[in-house]
Legacy VTK file of the C-alpha trace (Angstrom):
# vtk DataFile Version 3.0
C-alpha trace
ASCII
DATASET POLYDATA
POINTS 187 float
-14.240 -15.741 -17.108
-14.833 -19.433 -16.457
-11.189 -19.991 -15.475
-11.361 -16.996 -13.111
-14.432 -18.358 -11.312
-12.920 -21.821 -11.032
-9.682 -20.402 -9.731
-11.582 -18.311 -7.137
-13.591 -21.354 -6.083
-10.379 -23.333 -5.580
-8.873 -20.478 -3.542
-11.969 -20.224 -1.344
-11.995 -23.996 -0.796
-8.262 -24.066 -0.051
-8.625 -21.177 2.405
-11.492 -22.928 4.152
-9.534 -26.170 4.422
-6.397 -24.417 5.673
-8.395 -22.397 8.177
-10.129 -25.511 9.450
-6.855 -27.333 9.964
-5.392 -24.413 11.921
-8.417 -23.674 14.071
-8.167 -23.437 17.837
-10.262 -26.616 18.101
-7.282 -28.631 16.873
-4.906 -29.754 19.605
-1.201 -29.514 19.026
1.078 -30.716 21.834
4.543 -29.283 21.321
7.712 -29.439 23.343
8.639 -25.998 24.654
11.409 -24.674 22.371
14.724 -25.322 24.137
16.228 -22.050 22.919
13.296 -20.117 24.429
13.728 -19.285 28.120
10.730 -19.656 30.405
9.237 -16.186 30.833
8.519 -14.783 34.277
4.854 -14.547 35.175
3.737 -12.146 37.883
0.042 -11.334 37.757
-2.795 -10.607 40.128
-5.742 -12.940 40.388
-9.264 -11.637 40.050
-9.511 -11.574 43.869
-6.364 -9.411 44.087
-4.015 -12.212 45.171
-0.582 -11.809 43.558
0.796 -14.903 41.779
4.360 -15.549 40.686
5.379 -18.728 38.861
8.834 -18.573 40.497
7.175 -19.228 43.864
5.572 -22.406 42.476
8.865 -24.292 42.040
8.443 -27.799 43.390
4.969 -28.078 41.851
3.811 -28.853 38.342
1.905 -25.914 36.861
-0.789 -26.015 34.181
-0.908 -22.453 32.842
-3.911 -21.834 30.591
-4.357 -18.698 28.466
-7.999 -18.017 27.617
-10.721 -15.452 26.918
-14.463 -15.581 27.520
-15.258 -14.953 23.835
-13.104 -17.935 22.750
-15.405 -20.951 22.245
-12.659 -23.613 22.582
-11.534 -21.867 25.793
-15.018 -22.326 27.226
-15.228 -25.913 25.959
-12.037 -26.917 27.796
-13.192 -25.647 31.214
-14.382 -29.098 32.405
-10.960 -30.610 31.619
-9.153 -27.826 33.481
-11.545 -28.073 36.438
-10.929 -31.829 36.592
-7.166 -31.254 36.694
-7.528 -28.552 39.353
-9.613 -30.782 41.616
-7.778 -34.075 41.009
-7.213 -35.483 44.504
-4.374 -37.753 43.328
-2.307 -34.692 42.336
-3.332 -32.485 45.267
-0.341 -30.525 46.515
1.691 -31.395 43.431
-0.324 -29.697 40.675
-1.454 -26.068 40.328
-3.814 -24.935 37.585
-3.867 -21.229 36.733
-6.047 -19.523 34.142
-4.668 -16.361 32.532
-7.401 -14.209 31.027
-6.437 -12.250 27.926
-7.195 -8.506 28.062
-10.737 -8.548 29.450
-12.099 -6.197 32.090
-12.689 -7.336 35.638
-16.443 -6.886 35.087
-16.397 -9.054 31.940
-14.465 -11.813 33.723
-16.778 -11.700 36.750
-19.831 -11.865 34.459
-18.345 -14.908 32.706
-17.477 -16.626 35.994
-21.016 -16.084 37.295
-22.200 -18.298 34.435
-19.345 -20.849 34.313
-17.724 -22.903 37.044
-13.955 -22.329 37.302
-12.233 -24.137 40.171
-8.792 -22.573 39.907
-7.367 -19.048 40.215
-8.006 -16.680 37.313
-5.162 -14.235 36.672
-5.593 -11.067 34.648
-3.295 -10.245 31.713
-4.848 -6.823 31.160
-2.368 -5.647 28.508
-1.852 -9.018 26.817
1.903 -8.944 27.444
2.028 -12.435 28.952
0.099 -13.998 26.083
2.804 -12.644 23.764
5.617 -14.034 25.949
4.144 -17.487 26.543
2.198 -18.312 23.385
2.277 -18.024 19.615
-0.913 -15.950 19.805
-3.332 -18.902 19.764
-6.189 -19.059 22.257
-6.476 -21.261 24.105
-2.887 -22.216 24.836
-1.915 -24.350 27.812
1.678 -24.507 29.049
2.973 -27.300 31.286
5.686 -26.134 33.679
7.883 -28.671 35.471
8.760 -28.703 39.149
12.019 -26.929 38.258
10.080 -23.900 36.994
10.882 -24.528 33.318
8.175 -24.591 30.676
8.268 -28.055 29.088
5.189 -28.462 26.897
2.661 -26.279 25.151
-0.797 -27.259 23.910
-2.063 -25.010 21.115
-5.835 -25.206 20.909
-8.485 -26.757 23.100
-7.068 -28.952 25.842
-8.154 -32.577 25.858
-6.946 -33.968 29.184
-7.647 -37.487 27.868
-5.272 -37.026 24.917
-2.564 -39.722 25.322
0.285 -37.323 24.533
-0.936 -34.738 27.034
-1.560 -37.370 29.717
1.916 -38.845 29.228
3.573 -35.389 29.374
1.703 -34.429 32.556
2.335 -37.801 34.229
6.066 -37.553 33.516
6.214 -34.105 35.068
4.327 -35.284 38.147
6.704 -38.258 38.500
9.769 -36.013 38.660
11.251 -35.648 42.153
10.232 -32.608 44.159
12.820 -29.873 44.313
13.169 -26.138 44.638
10.966 -23.752 46.520
8.107 -25.481 48.320
6.402 -22.319 49.617
2.640 -21.957 49.533
2.605 -20.854 45.901
1.589 -17.244 46.310
4.245 -14.559 46.404
4.217 -10.814 46.733
4.756 -8.780 43.605
LINES 1 188
187 0 1 2 3 4 5 6 7 8 9 10 11 12 13 14 15 16 17 18 19 20 21 22 23 24 25 26 27 28 29 30 31 32 33 34 35 36 37 38 39 40 41 42 43 44 45 46 47 48 49 50 51 52 53 54 55 56 57 58 59 60 61 62 63 64 65 66 67 68 69 70 71 72 73 74 75 76 77 78 79 80 81 82 83 84 85 86 87 88 89 90 91 92 93 94 95 96 97 98 99 100 101 102 103 104 105 106 107 108 109 110 111 112 113 114 115 116 117 118 119 120 121 122 123 124 125 126 127 128 129 130 131 132 133 134 135 136 137 138 139 140 141 142 143 144 145 146 147 148 149 150 151 152 153 154 155 156 157 158 159 160 161 162 163 164 165 166 167 168 169 170 171 172 173 174 175 176 177 178 179 180 181 182 183 184 185 186
């Protein structure tokens, strides 16, 4: 019996340690897998405006997948707001939040209590989360001016993280190319 209890205690401790190291609070900057094509993203914003990442070519896009019940998603809002309102990147950087499977009413309730200074798109069925992420919330994808996904941050975004800053700066330094339209396209 004593060995069984000790073994269970070790398993519980190991599970706790493994769970802690894989929590959404941890930040993991990863290069987008080269063999994985950049998925298309066509979604409506909360206000009904249609968005299409293809129409954003020529700009760097910060695409953030989140949910209101996800604590790290809420904690990273100030960093995303700062990116969205950064005057030095104005016209070159677009921040989009993609809400995971919540109702319009739930999103509106959340936004009435939290400041979000960028468009919120609705992934009502969760299909885009599956295409763009490994299932971790939050996940932030950096898309280059050429429309290709380049980097992915699994977990809470820390805009001051040196790796993230370097990745974003490199994308912003790339020459403008492609479609320079306003950024909003019809479905």
